Structures are given as structure tokens and as C-alpha cells.
LOKEPA-705345 format. One record per residue (C-alpha): residue in three letters; x, y, z. Coordinates in steps of 0.1 Angstrom, whole numbers, plus 5000, padded with zeros to 4 digits. Each point is the difference from the previous one (the first is absolute). Layout:
# LOKEPA-705345
ALAXYZ ...
***
This chain:
# LOKEPA-705345
MET193968290807 THR498949634993 ASP502149705010 LYS500749944963 ASN501350364995 HIS502049975031 GLN501749684989 ASN500750164966 LEU501750295016 LEU502149785022 GLY500849784970 PHE501150314980 PHE502250125030 PHE501749675007 GLY500349934963 SER502550294997 ARG503349965018 TRP500650374995 LEU496750095018 VAL500949765028 LEU503550165002 LEU498550355001 GLY497549895027 LEU502749855022 SER502250314994 LEU497250235014 VAL499649775030 CYS503750025007 LEU500050384995 LEU497250025025 ALA501949805025 TYR503450184996 ALA499150354989 ASN501550135033 SER503349824997 PHE501850184972 GLN501450285023 ASN501749755023 ASN503850075000 PHE503049784998 MET500949805031 LEU502149725015 ASP501449774973 ASP499150254973 ASN502950225010 LEU502449704998 VAL498649814970 ILE499550304978 PHE502250295012 GLY502649835022 GLN503649944992 ARG499149664985 GLY496650124988 VAL498749954965 ILE500550374991 ASN503749945005 LYS500149694977 SER499949934963 PHE497349774987 LEU502549724997 GLU501250055036 ILE496649935015 PHE500549644986 THR503749975010 THR499850145036 ASN498049945032 GLN497550265011 VAL500050065038 GLY500949635006 TYR497549864975 TYR500249894964 ARG496750104983 PRO501150174968 VAL496849964979 GLY497950145028 LEU502250315001 ILE499550084963 PRO497150245006 LEU501950185027 TRP503050034978 PHE498150154971 VAL498150255021 SER503050115020 HIS502150064968 MET497150184982 LEU498350195028 GLY502449995030 ASN498450105033 SER496450054989 TYR498249785025 ILE496750054983 ALA501449844968 TYR501149705020 HIS496649965015 LEU498350024966 VAL502249714987 SER499249805032 PHE496350084995 PHE500249884964 LEU501749685010 PHE497549955027 VAL497050044976 LEU501649734978 MET500449775030 VAL496250045008 PHE499149954963 PHE502049684998 ILE498249875031 PHE496850054980 LEU501449814970 ILE501449715021 VAL496849965020 ARG497850024969 LYS502149734984 LEU499649785031 THR496350065008 LEU498550104966 ASP498150265020 PRO500950364990 ALA497850165026 LEU501649815028 SER503450074985 PHE499450374999 PHE498650015036 SER503249815012 ALA502250254982 VAL498250295016 LEU500349865035 CYS503749944994 ALA500450364986 ILE498550175030 HIS501449795029 PRO502750215018 ILE502349695004 ASN500950074964 GLY500550375005 MET503749965003 ILE500349964962 VAL498650354994 ASN501250195031 TYR503549865003 ILE502050114970 THR502649725002 ALA497249745000 SER499650044962 ALA502649734999 LEU497549785018 ALA497450094974 VAL502349874973 TYR500549685019 VAL496349945004 LEU499250104964 SER502849754987 MET498449725021 GLN496550084988 VAL501050014963 SER502049685003 PHE497149835018 LEU497450134975 LEU502149894970 PHE500449665016 MET496349975003 TYR499650094963 PHE502749734991 SER498249745021 GLU496950064980 ASN501250054964 GLY503549835001 ARG501750294982 MET503749985007 ARG500350374996 ASP497950065032 TYR502249755019 VAL503250164990 LEU498750355008 SER498849865034 LEU503549885007 THR501450344989 PHE497850195024 PHE500949765027 VAL503650104995 PHE498950365004 ALA498249925032 CYS503149835015 LEU502050314991 SER497550225018 HIS499449835033 GLU500949675018 MET496449895005 ALA499849914964 ILE501549665010 MET496649885009 LEU498550034964 PRO500849654990 VAL498149875030 TYR497050234991 LEU500149874964 ALA500149645012 THR496950075023 TYR498250154970 LEU500749704978 PHE498749765027 PHE496950195011 ILE498950174968 ARG501549804971 LYS499649675019 GLY503549904988 SER501949695009 TRP503150025022 GLY502249914970 LYS498650294979 ILE500350245029 PHE503649925004 LYS500750024963 LEU498550344997 THR501450155031 PHE503649864997 PRO501350284977 PHE498850255027 ILE502049795026 LEU503150024978 ILE499750384998 LEU499850005039 PHE503449805001 GLY501550274977 TRP498650285022 ALA501349835032 LYS503449984985 LEU499950374990 ARG498750105035 SER502849815017 LEU502450244983 THR498050315011 SER498349935034 PHE499349755028 TYR496549894990 PRO500849654985 GLN501849905031 GLN497050105020 PHE497749794979 VAL502149695004 THR500650035038 ALA496750165012 LEU498549705016 PHE503149865016 VAL501250285022 SER497250085023 LYS500749915036 ASN496349995010 MET497749874972 ALA496850065021 ALA500950365008 SER500950064964 PHE496749864988 SER498250225025 THR501850314990 TRP499249924963 MET496449975009 ASP500150335018 LEU501150164968 VAL497449814979 ILE497250115024 TRP501150364997 TYR499949994963 VAL496649824996 SER498450225027 ASN501050314981 LEU498549854968 ILE496849975019 TYR500350325021 PRO502750234986 GLY500750205032 LYS503749935006 ILE501749984966 ILE503750094995 PHE502349874974 LEU502049805024 TRP498749835032 SER502449865025 SER499149745026 GLN501849925033 TYR501549654998 GLU498849745025 GLN496950175011 GLU497749795022 HIS497449944973 ILE500849644991 LEU496849835012 ARG497850274985 ASN501850004967 LEU500149624998 ILE496150005005 LEU499650274974 PHE502249814975 VAL498149685005 MET496750174996 ALA501150194969 SER501549684984 GLY496849815009 PHE497850264983 GLY502350014970 ILE500049624996 PHE496249995004 PHE499450264972 CYS502549854977 PHE498249675002 LYS496750174997 TRP501050214970 LYS502249734985 ARG502250104971 THR498450334992 TRP501250374999 LYS498850055036 SER502149735014 PHE502950114978 LEU499850355014 LEU499849885035 ILE503149794996 LEU501750284982 PHE499450245028 ALA501449755025 LEU503149934979 GLY500850385000 PHE501049975037 ALA502649724993 PRO503050244994 THR499150205031 VAL501249695021 LEU503550114992 SER499750315022 CYS499349795031 PHE501949674995 GLN503250174988 SER502450185023 PHE500050374991 PRO502550175023 LYS499150354988 VAL496249995001 ARG497149855018 PRO497649764982 ILE498150204975 ILE497349994974 GLU499550254972 PRO496650024983 HIS501650044966 TRP501449655003 LEU496449884993 TYR499050264974 PHE499749734973 THR498049745019 GLU497850245020 PHE497650044971 SER498649665011 TYR498750165031 PHE498250284981 VAL498549754976 LEU498649795027 LEU498850315019 ALA498350134969 TRP498449654994 VAL498750005036 LEU498550354997 ARG498449924966 SER498549685015 VAL498450215027 VAL498650254973 ARG498549704982 LYS498349875032 ASN498850345013 PHE500750304977 ILE499450275025 VAL502349845027 GLY502649904975 ALA500150344982 ALA500250195034 LEU502749765012 SER502050044967 ALA499650385000 SER501150025037 VAL503149794992 ILE501050224971 PHE499350325019 LEU502049895031 LEU503049894979 LEU500050334982 VAL500050195033 TYR502949795013 CYS501850044968 TRP499850385000 THR500950015036 TYR503049784994 ASN501150214970 MET500350305023 GLU502449815024 TRP502550004970 LYS500250384999 ASN503750015009 GLN502649795017 GLU499650155034 LYS496249945000 TYR500249644988 SER502849915024 LEU498050135029 TYR496949814987 TRP502149684997 LEU501550045035 SER496550055014 LEU499149644988 ASN503249805001 LYS503550075014 GLY501749694989 ASN502050134970 LEU502750254996 THR498650174969 PRO497550245018 TYR502650105026 TYR502550094973 GLY497250174978 LEU498950225030 GLY503550085011 HIS501150104964 SER497050224995 LEU500650185034 MET503750044991 GLU499150174968 LYS497850245019 GLY502950085023 ASP498549825030 TYR503349815007 LEU499049915036 GLY496749854988 ALA501849814972 ALA502749875023 THR497349895024 SER498249814973 PHE503249834988 GLY501049905035 GLU496649865009 GLY499949794968 TYR503549865006 GLY499449955037 LEU496849804994 LEU501249794970 ASP503749995005 TYR501050044964 GLY500650294977 THR500850094964 PRO502950214985 GLN497550284992 MET498650015036 ALA503549995016 ALA501250284978 ASP497050225006 TRP500149935037 GLY503750095001 HIS499350324982 CYS497250095024 LEU502249945030 ASP502650224984 MET497550284996 LEU499049965036 GLY503650035012 TYR500649635010 GLY503449974982 LYS501249665012 MET496649834996 SER499750164965 LEU503449874989 TYR499149655014 TRP496849974979 LEU501750144969 LYS502649745003 GLN497349745005 ALA498450124967 VAL503349964982 GLN500449655013 LYS496649914989 ASP500450144964 LYS503450144989 GLU498550124967 TYR497250215015 ALA501050364989 LEU497850195024 THR501849865030 TYR503250164988 HIS498250324994 TYR498950005037 VAL503649915010 GLY501350304980 LEU497550235017 TYR501149855034 TYR503750084994 LYS499350334983 LYS498050115031 ARG503049925021 GLY502650184978 ASN501749684986 LEU499850114964 LEU502349734988 GLU497849715012 ALA497050194989 GLN501450044965 ARG500849634997 ALA496449915011 PHE498450244976 LYS502149884971 LEU499249645007 ALA496350095002 VAL500150174966 LYS501949714986 LEU497449755012 ASP497150224989 PRO501350234973 ARG496650124988 PHE498050095031 SER502550025029 PRO499450315021 SER503849995008 ARG500750164966 ALA499050345013 PHE502349985030 LEU502949904978 LYS499550304977 ILE499950235030 GLU503249865015 ASN501849984967 SER499350374994 ALA501350115034 PRO503450194999 
***
């Protein structure tokens, strides 16, 4: 095939958005074909099927109530529809997540093509993003479809803003604002979009400060409305205001934050220790090392920004750096119930910057030396696919993923609870109680769910006093958690106190009238002579 024919073929392919979408769909399918059998786990059981899960709510109620302590109603819409139409078919949930992920990757292509005017680079960037295991949570973790909605809303809002900045159509601007509202109602990280838009106006559109403020001010007004709404539903706005004023040791907080950033960046480069939540020990002795790395990274960033000036490359470099700004909250704010953490999905919108710059570097090598560049690019793609397939298999079930998580990081309660609950469901009450106890002993905090399960396990093992203690702890933590009262009913029923058992079972059914397992015990007792 001649170079002209090759260019014509590429022009035909990139000239059709449907062909590009099909191509990226096939790439995504190649990367995640072994993920569709992965079962429900962790927050899936709470967010979807729990007492306060979406399957228990009307469509209106997902907008008027919290969900496991968060207010993200728009992000829950796909979960709500699938749960009410298909119930507990985990394959159906994975298919929806896969579809949303393909759209995310496709919008990366559209945004990058708009920025660079280079469809081949845009496609390569989208492919790298699609096959990198750090994004595998979207397809593997059913609840993460809410994150896909957040990212898509951010992407659509950003793309529409780009269209508006070029053609001046007010319709695009209004739609951009609308999707920004959707993003805010899907995840808290949406608060950064006005900053990203201002950066785009400065670097790409060469806008003046006055124009930048004028065009981003409506987005800022929406943030004020969102903050007011969130102040009625959760603690986040207070954290945003006080984050930088409560740290007792700024140097240690900075170093801890750098530990988290280093973990994330290192797994972008070499994806060997990816989990969806990484915890860091506060005040580790890495201050000097982290300060040196920060100064070096900042120096390189400033150098390349001056070299590239106000171009798409400098914009993407700054965008990538800005993505870490909200993560500062996890280290400079006092979190009594969790160690400083970073979650890769916090950066799902800005991470495309990394993949574009990586694709640009690889293509530059190809242009200088085709054989070396092609071999290097093929090796990167192959290794990412292998890591992606391997990571998909870790999501097979809750027990397997919890063990994988604990093998890498033991700084968060979630894998201890996940492992313990899985063992409890298998009847291994000793193993479950051991997992709960280890997690609580190491981290010194618990949840109503863990306290209730722990109390039930101790009851099954014959430790009556300890069992009742943890069941009471669960009630104190959450007086509306129905499963605790079910366990309390079982506790009293086992000891012949049918009156107390009956009260507990009735309260459990009252709190969870649709799914409470206590209903069966009430029927048995009510039918007794």
C-alpha cells in the first residue's frame, strides 16, 4: 500500500465518528472481555441492594436522600434503572458500565482532536487510556458506573465550552453549564471544572483575565449553589473551607500528600500496585526526599511550559498538575476515621493529559526511528493489556479483591470488612471475626455494618457478652440500620428471650420492609401456637 493510499484510508477512518467509536469499542472489549463475570462486591451491596440502596428507592428519592453518606443522584441514575429493570444480573450492570466507559474513551478522542487537530494522536491517546488498568475500576466495579457519569458530564461540559469559545453559540454555553450541574450532582471533584476551563481559555484561546473571569463566573455561581445544597446533605463544604487551617504539621502533611501523588504517578508509569483507594501513613520520614522530588517536578514543569508557551502541550501539562489540587484535602484536613488517601478516580477527568503526552512522545520516537518507535509503542500496548487482563481477574469476587487489596495496602477498613463479610457468608465465622478484629485493632475505627457483622460472628462463635457489646455499638453508630436489629433478634432468639427477639425482628422489618430477612422469623413465630 502506497503512502497516499495509507493516508486516504486513515482519512476515511478518522473522518467517520462512527468508525472511530467502533474501533475504540473493540479496543475496550479486548481489554475488558474477561471482566463481565466479576460479581457484586463491597459498596455494590450497599449502594444497590442495601437498606438504603437504589433498588429500595423511587426515582425521586435518589434526588431527595443521601446514598451511603454521599449525595450523587445523577451518578446513580444508571444503577437505578438497571436495578429496577434487571435486578441482580451483574452481567447487565457490567454491560452498562462498559458502554459508559466506551463513551468516556470516545470523548477523550473528541476533546484531544479538538485541542491538537491531530486525529491519529487523539486515537492513540484514547487507546492508551482505554487499556490502562488504572481505569479498570469503571468496568470491573459495578458501583463505579456513577463515576463514569461524572466523567462523561465533565467531558461533555468541557467539549461544549470549547465549541462555544470558537463559535460563540450561546446554546453550547448553556448546555455546558447544564452538564456541569450534572457533574456536580455526580461527584465532588466536579468543583475543579471552572479552574480547568480558565486554564483552557488562558493557554489555548489566549484569553484576557477579564474575559476568563466573565466566562467562568456562571460556573462559579453554580458551585456556590452546589455548596449550599451539600451543606444540607454532608460535610464536604466545611472541609473545603477549613482544609488548610487545621493541620498541626504542614511539613508532614505536605510529605504525606507527596507520598500519595508518587504512588499515583508511579502506577501510571508502571501499573503494578493499583487499587481503587490507597492509604498513606501520616508523618512518614520522607520529607526531604519528597521536597526534592517536588522541586524537581515543578522545575521541569515550569521549563516545559516556557518552552511550549501557550500551546496544547503546556495546557495538558498544567491540567495534569491541577488534577492533584483536590487531593490536598486528604492530607491537610483532619479525618478522624481514615488515614490520608488518594483514589485514582479523583483524577479520571484530567488523567487524559498524561496519555496524550505519552502518545506524543511515542509518536515522536516513531518519527525519528520507525523500528525503535514501533517496537516501543507495541511493547507499551502489550504490557498495558497484560496488566489490564491480570487486574480484571483480581475483581472476580469480594474475597479475592479484598485479599489482593490487603496484600498491597492495609491502611483502610474497606478490605478488612470486605474479607470478613465474605468469610461470614461462607460460614467461616472465626475467620470473619479475625478479619474484623484485625481491621479495627489496626485502624481504631469501625462502621455500623462491620460492628453488626462482627457482633453476629461472635454470637455464632458463642461469645455472648462480646457479641452483645458490638451489636450495641452498631446501634449507637446507626440507629436506622435494619440488619443490626435482625442480628439482635437472632441473639435473643438463640437464648430463648422471644419477647426481645420479636421486638428486634419487628423493628428490622419496619426499617427495611422490602428486603429484611427478619420477616421470615416473624412469620414463623406468629404462626406458633
